[in-house]
C-alpha positions in Angstrom: 18.7 -40.1 94.9 17.8 -41.3 98.0 14.5 -40.5 99.0 12.6 -41.2 102.5 15.7 -41.7 104.7 13.9 -41.4 107.8 10.9 -43.0 109.3 7.8 -41.2 108.8 7.4 -38.1 111.6 3.2 -38.4 111.0 3.4 -34.4 110.0 1.8 -33.0 107.0 3.5 -30.8 104.4 2.0 -27.9 102.8 4.3 -26.3 100.1 2.8 -23.0 99.4 3.1 -22.2 95.7 2.7 -18.4 95.1 2.2 -15.9 92.4 5.9 -15.6 92.3 5.5 -11.3 91.5 9.5 -10.6 92.0 9.7 -13.4 89.4 7.3 -11.5 87.0 9.9 -11.4 84.3 9.2 -15.1 83.9 6.2 -16.2 85.7 3.9 -12.8 84.4 1.2 -16.0 83.1 1.0 -18.5 85.8 -2.1 -19.9 83.6 0.7 -21.2 81.6 3.9 -21.3 83.8 3.8 -20.6 87.3 7.0 -19.9 89.7 6.8 -23.2 91.0 8.3 -24.4 87.7 11.0 -21.9 87.2 13.8 -23.8 86.7 17.2 -23.8 89.0 19.9 -26.0 87.8 17.4 -27.6 85.3 15.0 -28.8 87.7 11.6 -27.1 88.6 11.7 -24.9 91.4 9.2 -26.8 93.8 11.4 -30.3 93.2 13.8 -29.1 96.0 10.7 -28.3 98.4 9.4 -31.7 97.8 12.8 -33.9 97.5 13.2 -32.1 101.3 10.2 -33.1 102.6 10.6 -36.5 101.5 14.2 -37.2 102.8 12.5 -36.0 105.8 10.4 -38.7 106.0 7.3 -36.5 105.2 4.9 -38.3 102.1 1.4 -36.6 103.1 2.4 -33.6 101.0 0.1 -30.9 99.6 0.8 -28.3 97.2 -1.4 -25.0 97.6 -1.9 -23.0 94.6 -4.0 -20.9 93.1 -6.9 -21.7 90.5 -4.9 -20.9 87.1 -1.9 -22.4 88.4 -3.2 -25.6 89.1 -3.5 -27.2 85.4 -0.1 -26.4 84.7 1.6 -27.8 88.1 -0.5 -30.8 87.2 0.6 -31.6 84.1 4.6 -31.1 85.4 3.9 -33.7 88.0 2.6 -36.2 85.0 5.2 -35.1 82.5 8.8 -33.4 83.8 11.3 -35.7 84.3 12.4 -34.7 87.6 9.3 -34.8 89.2 8.0 -37.9 87.9 11.2 -39.5 89.5 10.2 -38.8 93.1 8.4 -41.2 95.2 5.1 -42.5 95.9 2.8 -41.1 96.9 2.7 -38.3 94.4 1.7 -34.9 96.3 -1.4 -33.8 95.9 -2.7 -30.2 94.6 -5.0 -28.1 96.5 -6.5 -25.2 94.6 -8.9 -23.2 96.7 -11.5 -21.2 94.9 -10.8 -18.5 97.3 -7.1 -18.4 96.9 -5.5 -15.7 94.3 -2.4 -14.4 93.7 -3.0 -11.8 96.5 -4.0 -13.9 99.1 -1.7 -13.5 102.1 -0.1 -16.9 103.5 -1.9 -16.6 106.7 -4.9 -15.8 104.9 -5.2 -19.4 103.0 -4.9 -20.9 106.8 -8.5 -19.3 107.2 -9.9 -21.5 103.5 -12.5 -23.7 104.4 -10.7 -26.3 101.6 -7.4 -25.6 103.6 -8.5 -26.3 107.3 -10.5 -29.5 106.3 -7.0 -30.8 104.8 -4.9 -30.0 108.1 -5.8 -33.2 110.5 -2.6 -33.4 112.4 0.9 -30.8 113.1 2.3 -29.9 109.9 5.2 -28.1 108.3 5.0 -25.0 106.4 7.4 -24.2 103.6 7.3 -22.0 100.6 7.9 -23.6 96.6 11.3 -21.8 96.3 13.2 -23.3 99.5 16.6 -25.0 98.5 18.1 -25.9 101.7 21.3 -28.3 102.3 20.4 -28.7 105.7 18.6 -32.0 106.0 14.5 -31.0 107.5 15.1 -33.9 109.7 17.5 -32.1 111.9 15.1 -29.2 112.3 12.2 -32.1 112.8 14.2 -33.4 115.7 15.0 -30.7 117.4 11.3 -29.4 117.6 9.8 -32.9 118.9 12.7 -33.0 121.5 11.8 -29.8 123.0 7.9 -29.6 122.1 7.2 -33.2 124.1 4.0 -34.5 124.0 2.6 -33.4 127.2 -1.4 -33.4 126.2 -3.6 -36.3 125.2 -4.3 -36.7 121.4 -7.9 -35.6 122.4 -6.3 -31.6 123.1 -4.4 -32.0 119.5 -1.3 -31.7 121.5 -2.1 -28.2 122.9 1.4 -28.3 124.7 3.5 -27.6 122.0 5.3 -24.9 120.5 6.2 -24.0 117.3 10.0 -23.4 115.6 10.8 -21.3 112.9 14.3 -21.3 110.6 16.3 -17.8 110.1 19.4 -17.8 108.0 22.4 -15.1 107.2 22.0 -13.1 104.1 25.4 -12.2 103.9 29.1 -14.3 103.8 29.2 -16.4 101.1 31.0 -15.6 98.5 29.1 -16.5 94.7 25.8 -16.7 96.4 25.1 -13.5 98.7 23.5 -10.4 97.4 23.3 -7.0 98.5 19.9 -6.8 97.6 18.8 -9.5 99.9 15.6 -9.2 101.5 16.6 -9.4 105.3 14.1 -9.7 108.9 14.2 -8.5 112.1 14.1 -10.7 114.6 14.9 -10.7 118.6 15.7 -13.9 120.4 16.4 -15.4 124.1 18.3 -18.5 125.1 16.1 -21.3 125.8 17.3 -23.7 129.1 20.3 -25.8 128.5 20.1 -29.4 128.5 21.8 -31.3 131.8 23.3 -33.7 128.8 25.2 -32.3 126.4 23.9 -32.6 122.7 25.7 -34.8 120.4 27.8 -33.8 117.8 26.0 -32.1 114.8 23.2 -31.3 116.7 21.5 -27.9 116.2 20.5 -27.4 119.8 23.0 -25.3 120.4 21.5 -22.7 117.8 17.5 -23.0 118.7 16.7 -19.9 120.8 13.0 -18.4 121.8 11.8 -15.5 119.6 10.3 -12.7 121.7 10.0 -10.3 118.3 10.2 -10.6 115.2 8.9 -8.5 111.8 10.1 -7.3 108.2 12.8 -5.3 107.8 10.7 -2.9 105.9 8.4 -2.4 108.8 11.2 -1.6 111.3 12.3 1.2 108.7 8.7 2.4 108.6 8.8 2.3 112.4 12.0 4.1 112.6 11.2 6.9 110.3 7.8 8.0 112.4 9.9 8.0 115.4 12.8 10.1 114.3 15.3 7.6 113.7 14.6 5.4 116.8 13.0 2.5 117.5 11.1 2.2 120.2 10.6 -1.4 122.7 8.4 -1.9 125.0 9.2 -2.0 128.9 7.5 -5.1 129.7 9.9 -7.0 126.7 13.2 -5.9 129.0 11.3 -6.8 132.0 10.7 -10.2 131.2 13.8 -10.2 129.1 16.8 -8.2 130.2 19.1 -10.0 127.7 18.2 -10.6 124.0 20.0 -11.1 120.3 18.7 -8.7 117.6 19.6 -10.1 114.2 18.8 -7.6 111.5 20.9 -9.7 108.4 19.0 -12.9 109.0 16.0 -14.2 106.8 13.3 -15.9 107.3 13.3 -19.3 105.6 9.5 -19.1 106.0 9.8 -22.8 107.3 7.4 -23.4 110.3 6.7 -26.3 112.4 3.3 -26.0 113.8 0.8 -28.0 116.2 -2.6 -28.5 115.1 -4.0 -25.8 117.0 -2.2 -22.7 115.3 -4.8 -23.0 112.6 -7.8 -22.3 115.5 -5.6 -19.2 116.4 -5.5 -17.6 112.7 -9.0 -18.6 112.3 -10.8 -15.8 114.3 -8.2 -13.5 113.9 -8.7 -11.9 110.6 -6.4 -9.4 110.5 -3.5 -11.6 110.0 -2.2 -11.9 106.5 1.2 -13.2 106.6 2.3 -16.5 108.6 6.0 -14.7 108.9 5.0 -10.9 109.9 1.4 -12.0 111.7 0.9 -15.5 113.2 4.7 -15.5 113.9 5.0 -11.9 115.1 2.1 -11.8 117.6 2.8 -15.2 118.9 6.1 -14.0 120.2 4.8 -10.9 121.5 1.9 -12.7 123.3 5.1 -14.1 125.4 5.7 -11.3 127.3 2.8 -8.6 126.2 0.7 -8.5 129.4 -2.9 -9.2 128.2 -2.2 -9.6 124.6 -2.8 -13.7 124.4 -6.2 -13.0 125.8 -7.1 -10.2 123.0 -5.8 -12.5 120.3 -7.6 -15.4 121.4 -5.2 -17.8 122.6 -6.8 -18.3 125.9 -10.1 -20.1 124.4 -7.8 -22.0 121.7 -5.5 -23.6 124.6 -8.0 -23.4 127.1 -9.8 -26.8 128.3 -12.8 -26.1 125.8 -12.3 -27.2 122.4 -14.6 -26.9 119.7 -16.0 -29.9 118.0 -16.3 -31.0 114.4 -20.3 -30.3 114.6 -19.8 -26.8 116.3 -20.3 -27.9 119.7 -18.0 -27.5 122.6 -16.4 -30.6 124.4 -15.0 -30.3 128.0 -11.9 -32.3 129.3 -10.7 -32.5 132.5 -7.7 -34.6 134.2 -9.7 -37.7 134.9 -9.9 -38.2 131.0 -6.1 -38.9 130.5 -3.4 -37.8 132.5 -1.1 -35.7 131.2 3.0 -37.3 131.1 5.9 -35.0 130.8 7.8 -37.5 128.6 10.7 -35.2 129.7 10.7 -35.9 133.6 10.8 -39.4 132.9 14.0 -39.5 130.9 16.6 -40.7 132.7 18.9 -38.1 131.1 16.9 -35.4 132.7 17.1 -33.0 129.6 15.1 -30.0 130.4 12.7 -28.4 127.9 12.1 -24.8 127.7 9.7 -23.6 130.3 6.4 -22.4 129.3 5.5 -19.1 130.4 2.6 -18.2 132.0 0.3 -15.6 130.4 -0.8 -13.5 133.5 2.7 -14.3 135.1 3.4 -11.0 137.5 6.4 -8.3 136.7 9.4 -8.2 138.8 12.2 -5.8 139.0 16.0 -6.4 137.9 17.9 -8.7 140.2 20.0 -5.6 141.4 16.9 -4.4 143.6 17.3 -7.6 145.9 15.2 -10.6 146.0 13.4 -9.3 149.0 12.0 -6.8 147.1 10.6 -8.9 143.7 6.7 -8.6 143.3 5.2 -12.1 144.2 4.2 -14.0 141.1 0.3 -14.5 141.0 -0.2 -17.2 138.5 -3.8 -18.3 137.5 -4.3 -22.0 137.4 -7.5 -21.2 135.2 -5.5 -19.8 132.2 -3.5 -21.8 130.0 0.4 -21.5 129.5 1.4 -20.2 126.1 3.5 -22.4 124.8 7.0 -20.6 123.3 8.1 -19.9 119.8 11.5 -21.3 118.8 13.6 -21.0 116.2 16.6 -22.2 114.2 19.0 -19.2 114.4 22.1 -20.5 111.7 25.4 -18.8 112.5 26.4 -15.9 111.4 30.0 -16.0 109.8 32.9 -14.9 111.5 34.3 -11.4 111.3 38.0 -11.4 109.1 40.5 -9.1 109.9 40.5 -5.7 107.5 43.9 -5.9 107.6 44.7 -9.1 106.0 41.5 -11.3 105.2 42.2 -14.6 106.5 41.6 -16.2 109.9 43.7 -14.9 112.7 45.8 -17.3 114.0 44.0 -17.3 117.8 40.8 -17.9 116.2 38.6 -20.7 117.7 39.0 -23.2 114.8 35.9 -25.0 115.9 33.8 -22.1 114.8 32.2 -23.2 111.5 32.5 -21.0 108.6 29.9 -19.8 106.5 31.2 -22.3 103.6 31.2 -24.8 105.9 27.5 -24.7 106.9 24.8 -26.1 105.1 23.0 -23.7 102.4 19.8 -22.6 102.9 18.2 -19.9 100.8 14.6 -18.8 99.1 15.0 -18.0 95.6 12.2 -15.1 94.8 14.4 -12.8 93.2 16.4 -12.9 89.5 19.9 -12.8 91.2 18.8 -15.6 93.3 17.9 -17.4 90.7 21.0 -16.6 89.0 23.5 -17.3 91.6 21.8 -20.4 93.2 21.4 -22.2 89.7 25.2 -21.6 89.1 26.5 -22.5 92.9 24.2 -25.7 92.0 25.8 -26.4 88.8 29.2 -26.6 90.4 28.1 -29.6 92.9 29.1 -32.9 92.7 28.3 -36.5 94.6 27.4 -37.0 97.3 26.0 -33.5 97.4 21.9 -34.0 97.6 21.2 -31.5 94.5 24.3 -32.8 92.3 23.2 -33.2 89.0 23.0 -36.5 87.2 24.8 -35.3 83.9 27.0 -32.2 83.4 26.2 -32.3 80.1 23.6 -34.6 78.6 24.6 -37.7 76.8 21.8 -36.3 73.8 23.4 -32.7 73.5 25.1 -32.2 70.2 28.0 -29.9 70.5 29.9 -28.5 67.6 33.2 -28.9 66.7 36.1 -26.8 69.0 33.6 -25.8 71.3 34.5 -25.3 74.6 32.5 -25.8 77.7 33.8 -25.4 81.3 32.6 -28.8 82.7 33.2 -28.0 86.2 30.4 -25.1 86.3 28.3 -25.5 83.5 24.9 -28.0 82.9 24.1 -28.8 79.9 20.3 -30.3 79.4 19.0 -33.0 76.7 18.6 -32.2 73.0 20.7 -28.9 73.3 22.4 -28.3 70.1 25.4 -25.9 69.6 27.6 -24.5 66.8 30.8 -24.4 66.2 33.7 -22.4 68.4 31.2 -21.6 71.3 32.7 -21.0 74.9 30.4 -21.4 77.8 31.8 -21.0 81.2 29.6 -20.7 84.4 26.5 -21.2 82.3 23.5 -23.4 82.3 21.8 -24.6 79.3 18.2 -26.1 79.3 16.4 -28.8 77.2 16.0 -28.2 73.6 17.9 -24.8 73.2 19.4 -24.1 70.0 23.0 -22.4 70.4 24.8 -20.9 66.9 28.4 -20.8 66.3 30.9 -18.5 67.8 28.6 -17.8 71.1 30.4 -16.8 74.1 28.3 -17.2 77.3 29.3 -16.5 80.7 27.5 -16.7 84.2 24.0 -17.4 82.3 21.2 -19.2 82.4 19.2 -20.3 79.5 15.7 -21.7 80.2 14.4 -24.4 77.6 13.7 -23.8 74.0 16.0 -20.8 74.2 17.8 -19.5 70.8 20.7 -17.9 70.7 22.0 -16.7 67.1 25.2 -16.7 65.7 28.3 -14.4 67.7 26.1 -13.7 70.6 27.8 -12.4 73.6 26.1 -13.0 76.9 27.1 -12.4 80.7 25.3 -12.5 83.4 21.9 -13.1 81.9 18.7 -14.8 82.7 16.6 -15.8 79.4 13.3 -16.9 79.7 12.2 -20.1 78.1 11.4 -20.1 74.0 13.0 -16.2 74.2 15.4 -15.5 70.8 18.1 -13.6 70.8 19.1 -13.0 67.3 22.5 -13.2 66.2 25.2 -12.2 63.1 23.2 -13.9 60.5 20.2 -12.3 61.3 21.9 -8.6 61.5 23.7 -9.1 58.2 20.7 -10.4 56.0 18.5 -8.0 57.6 21.1 -4.9 57.1 21.1 -6.3 53.5 17.5 -6.1 53.2 16.6 -2.6 55.1 17.5 0.4 53.4 20.4 3.2 54.1 20.4 4.5 57.5 18.1 7.7 57.9 20.1 11.2 57.8 19.8 11.8 61.9 22.0 8.5 62.5 25.0 9.2 64.5 28.6 9.5 62.9 29.3 5.9 64.2 26.3 4.3 62.6 24.3 4.2 65.9 20.8 5.3 65.8 19.9 8.1 67.7 17.4 7.9 70.7 14.4 9.5 68.0 15.0 6.0 66.1 15.7 3.8 69.2 12.0 4.1 71.0 11.6 3.3 74.4 14.1 1.4 76.7 17.8 1.9 77.0 18.7 -0.8 74.6 20.8 0.4 71.7 20.3 -1.5 68.2 23.7 -0.5 66.0 23.1 0.0 62.3 25.1 -2.3 60.1 28.8 -1.0 58.7 29.9 -4.1 57.4 31.9 -4.9 60.4 31.0 -8.1 61.7 32.2 -7.0 65.5 29.8 -4.2 65.5 27.0 -6.1 64.5 27.3 -8.8 67.5 24.1 -8.9 70.3 26.2 -8.0 73.5 24.2 -8.5 76.8 25.1 -8.0 80.1 23.0 -8.6 83.3 20.0 -8.3 81.6 16.4 -10.4 82.0 14.8 -12.0 79.1 11.3 -12.8 78.9 9.7 -15.7 77.9 9.4 -15.9 74.2 10.5 -12.3 73.5 12.9 -11.7 70.6 15.9 -9.7 70.7 16.9 -7.8 67.9 20.4 -8.5 66.3 22.9 -5.9 67.2 21.6 -5.1 70.1 23.8 -3.8 73.2 22.2 -3.8 76.8 23.3 -3.7 80.2 21.4 -4.1 83.6 17.9 -3.8 81.7 14.8 -6.0 81.7 13.6 -7.0 77.6 10.4 -7.8 77.5 7.1 -6.7 75.6 5.0 -3.7 76.2 1.7 -6.3 76.2 3.7 -9.2 78.0 1.2 -9.4 80.6 -1.8 -9.7 78.0 -0.6 -12.3 76.0 3.0 -12.9 76.2 3.7 -13.7 72.8 4.7 -11.5 69.9 7.6 -10.1 68.3 7.1 -6.8 69.0 8.5 -5.6 72.5 10.8 -3.0 74.5 13.0 -2.9 77.3 12.7 -1.7 80.8 15.4 -0.7 82.7 15.9 -2.3 86.0 14.2 0.3 88.5 11.3 0.2 87.1 11.0 -3.8 87.1 11.8 -3.2 90.6 9.2 -1.4 91.2 6.3 -2.9 89.5 
């Protein structure tokens, strides 16, 4: 697979390898198995973020992770075949002492170890990112719309930032109803004099004026009796703004170096997406906010030196050069808004009544925060469900747009893994082998080659049937097993006759099958008198959880293990004959040791609350 298809842009990359709370069924012990190593289509999650950076030309990459998750991550970089195949130089692992599982993304930018690493403009991205869109396209827009208007001494303080948002709906087989969304309001930027080339993202790049998570919006609406208050200052500054409520922040941020100095004094900043991006966007139109946030000092003519002193700059040091003004095509860059621009009346009042602007030349201009807003899918007519004949065929459909997704929930992990399993070359993430040569497949077993992945050293019994399923390395699958839309991580054991649909099974878990059930029923005493007429144990014998274990009646079909839409924790043993749907199966003391044969079944709602 090609790497570094573009020359180095000179940026650094910070990949945030967090705790994976939303995937805690599989990452409850980060010291053993952190979120960054959760497999997506038989590759570690962090591989996709690393590959994305290398193809963009960025090789100065730092993985930031809590100290307890650093050893397994370091071991994987040295031993995992997918990670060892990445080009040199290898990424560095940074595990600051002050970083724990509850540290916010903005808080880590204030840690001394992280600030010491940042020496130039940088890009921040999560370890759970999967993007078919080349990072070089985002980078190109950020560099074109933020020309170097300052000398290197001033750390390019005239540059703004670029975020990325993608639609969470409209992609069949990938979108989920419960996908997290964000609230973002944007305004258009100045159009270039020369139309951008075909394939450019310029048409989808806008300026962010308001950004916050949907949960925060819901809280505000609830407090204000089902209304969302909007400040008059925003309406006076930007009379027309686009509001997106079904897009999500991809947590991809192209930042100039001065952002780290912006975050440091604002100790209340916890999240980059909610606080850094949100307050930066508001500072562009809310009067006096930029000064309160310290942007005047950060972007002013005085810069703090390494020894804590102050260094003054003047126009005599090095004259600023506007690269866009020298361009023969005269492509207009976005106009930076002065922090102290006076308010004006609406245009309908008349030009002669507009208040005069009183810019203060002593105060800096605030660079804009831009965002690439991936287009939403066009609406389909309700009657036919097809594209109307008069629809503009140049409008891209959602299936034709490159996929951008964050994989931070189990449904997303399942749907994206199955999506990637269907890809073929020249797709950048197409698997090298649909079925690894070392896999041993039993006779009369049927595997759907176009949508299944079988990793190395897999053994499979006779008469198995697999459709839209991914099987990790070193798995053992018995005979007569039926798997549909499932993901099995490394080292999973599946017994004879097991039937699973839509399940995600953690590494080294065991799902007992028909043989275990028959042998167990022969050695166990007869069912107690409290058993139901159909042989099913009553609630008194079931224990906690909704999973049911049937008592053997001599019929093989009744003894099969049947699981639908379940999550199975690592090392957990699912007893033979268990029937469960939409449940999370893990041990009661899973957070303590993660091992042991005893366990329970938690329903999905309880898992979501945790």
